[in-house]
C-alpha positions as CSV (number, residue, x, y, z in Angstrom):
1,M,129.4,47.1,42.0
2,E,125.8,47.8,41.0
3,L,126.1,51.4,42.1
4,R,129.3,51.8,40.1
5,R,127.5,50.5,37.0
6,L,124.6,52.8,37.6
7,V,126.8,55.9,38.1
8,R,128.9,55.1,35.1
9,G,126.0,54.7,32.8
10,R,125.9,52.4,29.9
11,V,125.5,52.9,26.2
12,D,122.9,50.5,24.8
13,W,124.0,48.4,21.9
14,P,121.5,50.0,19.4
15,D,123.0,53.4,20.2
16,I,126.5,52.1,19.7
17,E,125.5,50.7,16.3
18,R,124.0,54.0,15.4
19,V,127.2,55.8,16.3
20,V,129.3,53.4,14.3
21,R,127.0,53.6,11.3
22,E,127.2,57.4,11.4
23,L,131.0,57.3,11.5
24,A,131.1,54.8,8.7
25,D,129.1,57.1,6.5
26,R,131.1,60.2,7.5
27,Y,134.5,58.5,6.8
28,D,133.2,56.5,3.8
29,R,134.1,53.1,5.2
30,D,132.2,50.0,4.1
31,E,133.2,48.1,7.2
32,M,134.4,49.2,10.6
33,R,136.1,47.1,13.3
34,V,135.2,48.2,16.8
35,R,137.2,47.3,19.9
36,F,136.0,48.4,23.3
37,L,138.6,49.5,25.8
38,D,138.6,48.0,29.3
39,A,139.0,51.5,30.9
40,D,137.9,52.7,34.3
41,N,136.2,55.6,32.8
42,W,133.2,57.2,34.5
43,L,132.6,59.9,31.9
44,S,132.3,58.2,28.6
45,T,132.4,54.8,26.8
46,P,135.8,54.6,24.9
47,M,136.4,52.5,21.9
48,V,138.9,52.0,19.1
49,I,137.8,51.8,15.5
50,D,139.9,50.2,12.8
51,D,143.0,50.8,15.0
52,D,143.3,54.4,13.9
53,L,140.3,56.2,15.5
54,F,139.8,56.7,19.2
55,V,136.1,57.4,19.9
56,K,134.4,58.4,23.1
57,V,130.7,58.2,23.4
58,V,129.2,60.5,26.1
59,T,125.7,59.9,27.5
60,R,123.4,62.1,29.6
61,Q,124.3,59.9,32.6
62,N,128.0,60.7,32.0
63,T,127.1,64.4,31.9
64,L,125.3,64.1,35.2
65,V,128.2,62.3,36.8
66,H,130.6,65.0,35.6
67,A,128.4,67.6,37.2
68,L,128.5,65.7,40.5
69,F,132.3,65.4,40.2
70,T,132.5,69.1,39.4
71,T,130.5,70.0,42.5
72,G,132.8,67.9,44.7
73,R,135.9,69.3,43.1
74,N,134.7,72.9,43.6
75,L,134.0,72.1,47.3
76,G,137.6,70.9,47.5
77,A,138.8,74.1,46.0
78,F,136.8,76.1,48.6
79,S,138.5,74.0,51.3
80,A,141.8,75.1,49.9
81,G,140.9,78.7,50.3
82,T,140.0,79.6,46.7
83,E,136.9,80.0,44.6
84,G,135.8,76.9,42.7
85,F,137.3,76.9,39.2
86,F,135.9,73.7,37.6
87,E,133.2,74.2,35.1
88,R,130.4,71.7,34.3
89,Y,128.9,70.8,30.9
90,E,125.2,71.0,30.1
91,T,124.9,68.3,27.4
92,P,126.9,65.3,26.2
93,Y,127.8,67.1,23.0
94,E,129.2,70.0,25.0
95,M,131.5,67.5,26.8
96,A,132.6,66.0,23.6
97,R,133.2,69.4,22.0
98,H,135.3,70.6,24.9
99,E,137.6,67.6,24.7
100,L,138.1,68.2,21.0
101,E,138.8,71.9,21.5
102,A,141.1,71.3,24.6
103,T,143.1,68.7,22.6
104,R,143.4,71.2,19.7
105,K,144.6,74.0,21.9
106,V,147.4,72.0,23.5
107,R,148.6,70.8,20.1
108,E,148.6,74.3,18.9
109,I,151.1,75.4,21.6
110,G,153.4,72.5,20.8
111,V,152.3,69.9,23.4
112,N,151.9,66.3,22.2
113,A,148.3,65.1,22.1
114,P,146.3,62.9,19.8
115,E,145.2,64.6,16.6
116,P,141.6,66.0,17.1
117,I,139.3,64.9,14.3
118,E,135.7,66.0,15.2
119,A,133.0,66.2,17.8
120,L,129.4,65.4,16.8
121,E,126.0,64.7,18.2
122,V,124.3,61.4,17.4
123,G,120.8,61.5,18.8
124,D,121.2,62.6,22.4
125,L,124.8,61.3,22.6
126,G,128.0,63.3,22.3
127,V,130.8,61.7,20.3
128,V,134.4,62.9,20.1
129,V,136.8,61.4,17.6
130,L,140.5,61.6,18.0
131,E,143.6,59.9,16.6
132,Y,144.3,56.6,18.2
133,L,147.8,56.2,19.6
134,P,148.9,52.6,19.4
135,E,151.5,51.0,21.7
136,F,151.4,53.6,24.4
137,R,151.8,53.2,28.1
138,T,150.5,55.5,30.9
139,L,153.0,57.1,33.2
140,D,152.2,54.8,36.1
141,E,152.8,51.7,34.0
142,L,156.6,52.5,33.7
143,D,159.3,51.5,36.1
144,A,160.7,54.0,38.5
145,D,163.8,54.8,36.5
146,D,161.9,55.6,33.4
147,V,159.4,57.8,35.3
148,A,162.3,59.7,37.0
149,A,163.9,60.3,33.6
150,L,160.6,61.7,32.2
151,A,159.5,63.7,35.2
152,P,161.3,66.9,34.2
153,A,159.7,66.6,30.8
154,L,156.3,66.4,32.5
155,F,156.8,69.6,34.3
156,A,158.2,71.3,31.2
157,T,155.0,70.2,29.4
158,L,152.9,71.7,32.2
159,R,155.0,74.9,32.1
160,T,154.2,75.2,28.3
161,I,150.5,74.7,29.0
162,H,150.5,77.3,31.8
163,D,152.6,79.9,29.9
164,A,150.0,79.7,27.1
165,G,147.4,80.8,29.6
166,L,145.8,77.4,29.9
167,A,145.4,74.8,32.7
168,H,144.8,71.1,32.5
169,G,142.6,70.6,35.5
170,D,142.7,66.8,35.8
171,L,146.4,65.8,35.7
172,R,146.9,62.2,36.8
173,A,149.3,59.5,35.8
174,E,146.6,57.9,33.7
175,N,146.3,61.1,31.7
176,V,149.9,61.2,30.6
177,L,150.7,58.7,27.8
178,V,154.2,57.7,26.9
179,R,154.9,56.6,23.3
180,D,158.4,56.2,21.8
181,G,159.8,58.2,24.8
182,D,157.5,61.2,24.2
183,L,154.8,62.4,26.6
184,Y,151.2,62.9,25.4
185,V,148.7,64.8,27.5
186,I,145.0,63.8,27.3
187,D,141.7,64.5,29.1
188,A,142.0,68.1,30.1
189,T,138.9,69.3,31.9
190,S,137.2,72.7,31.8
191,V,138.3,75.5,34.2
192,S,137.0,79.0,34.4
193,E,139.0,81.9,33.0
194,A,138.9,83.7,36.4
195,G,140.2,80.6,38.2
196,R,143.1,79.8,35.9
197,E,145.8,81.0,38.3
198,S,144.5,78.7,41.1
199,A,144.0,75.9,38.6
200,R,147.7,76.1,37.6
201,S,148.7,75.7,41.3
202,Y,146.2,72.8,41.4
203,D,147.9,71.3,38.3
204,L,151.3,71.4,40.1
205,A,149.9,69.8,43.2
206,S,148.3,67.1,41.0
207,A,151.5,66.4,39.1
208,L,153.5,66.2,42.4
209,A,150.9,63.8,43.8
210,A,151.0,61.7,40.7
211,L,154.8,61.3,40.8
212,E,155.3,60.9,44.5
213,P,154.3,57.2,44.7
214,L,156.3,56.5,41.5
215,I,159.6,58.2,42.3
216,G,159.4,59.6,45.8
217,A,158.7,63.1,47.0
218,A,162.3,64.5,46.8
219,D,162.8,63.5,43.1
220,A,159.3,64.8,42.2
221,V,160.0,68.2,43.7
222,D,163.5,68.3,42.1
223,A,161.9,67.6,38.7
224,A,159.3,70.4,39.3
225,L,162.0,72.9,40.2
226,E,163.5,72.5,36.8
227,S,160.5,74.3,35.3
228,Y,158.9,76.2,38.3
229,S,160.2,78.5,41.0
230,T,160.2,77.6,44.7
231,D,157.5,80.1,45.3
232,E,155.3,78.5,42.6
233,I,155.8,75.0,44.0
234,L,155.0,76.2,47.5
235,A,151.8,77.9,46.2
236,A,150.7,74.5,45.1
237,R,151.0,73.1,48.6
238,R,147.6,74.4,49.7
239,F,145.9,72.1,47.2
240,L,147.6,68.9,48.4
241,D,145.0,68.0,51.0
242,F,142.3,68.5,48.4
243,V,144.1,66.2,45.9
244,A,144.7,63.7,48.7
245,V,141.0,63.1,49.2
246,R,140.4,62.3,45.6
247,P,139.9,58.5,45.1
248,D,142.0,58.6,41.9
249,H,145.1,59.9,43.7
250,E,147.0,57.8,46.2
251,F,150.2,59.4,47.6
252,D,152.0,60.3,50.8
253,A,150.6,63.8,51.4
254,A,152.5,64.2,54.7
255,G,155.8,63.2,53.1
256,L,155.3,65.5,50.1
257,N,154.3,68.4,52.4
258,G,157.4,67.7,54.5
259,E,159.6,67.8,51.4
260,L,158.1,71.1,50.3
261,E,158.6,72.6,53.8
262,K,162.3,71.6,53.6
263,R,162.6,73.5,50.3
264,A,160.9,76.5,51.8
265,T,163.7,76.8,54.3
């Protein structure tokens, strides 16, 4: 537990107050109500302000942890037979700015995402401000029937992202929000331009891995085939072992591989 706290990093209360005062000045608010989110987030401290702003505060420690994660992910990509395509950030502000720009890009191509407001630097902290989406649930909080109904829409959303020349890079059930029956995509990470094709296959593998424990391998593959060809789905298979070793993905890799092999024949 102590190691987890150390690795996550912690924003001291004076720094939180400084961020809140800066936002109050920028948005001309005399008072601001802050609510911290109980989120298992290693890369920022998330909070909600006045129930309309979603704010992430990024520290130097968060940037270091992201660099360590990026190294591990690139080693995983190497093990899948491709060059590493994940990119690291040099500063907390760079991390915050990327999230703002990634959110803006997916909205511009018609994918639902929170409205991006701004990224700023407060001292040595990076701060990203987005629209807060109330009353949402993550994909893994839904029952199986609801997930099965939404699964084709998830792959259609991913297809839109990929057809625009983009990749998500960190697709997990927790990064897909459901609000009023619509899907919202959050927390895209940075991937290199040269590695986009491999990153898209990795996205597919991640989406299949996220859905398998929720609706089963067969239904997950069926949903994917509504937006992707069999060849595209099979190309994602090489990343399944890599996704399987990630601690934030738990799925039956052998069962999913078996289902993909059946589709290959």
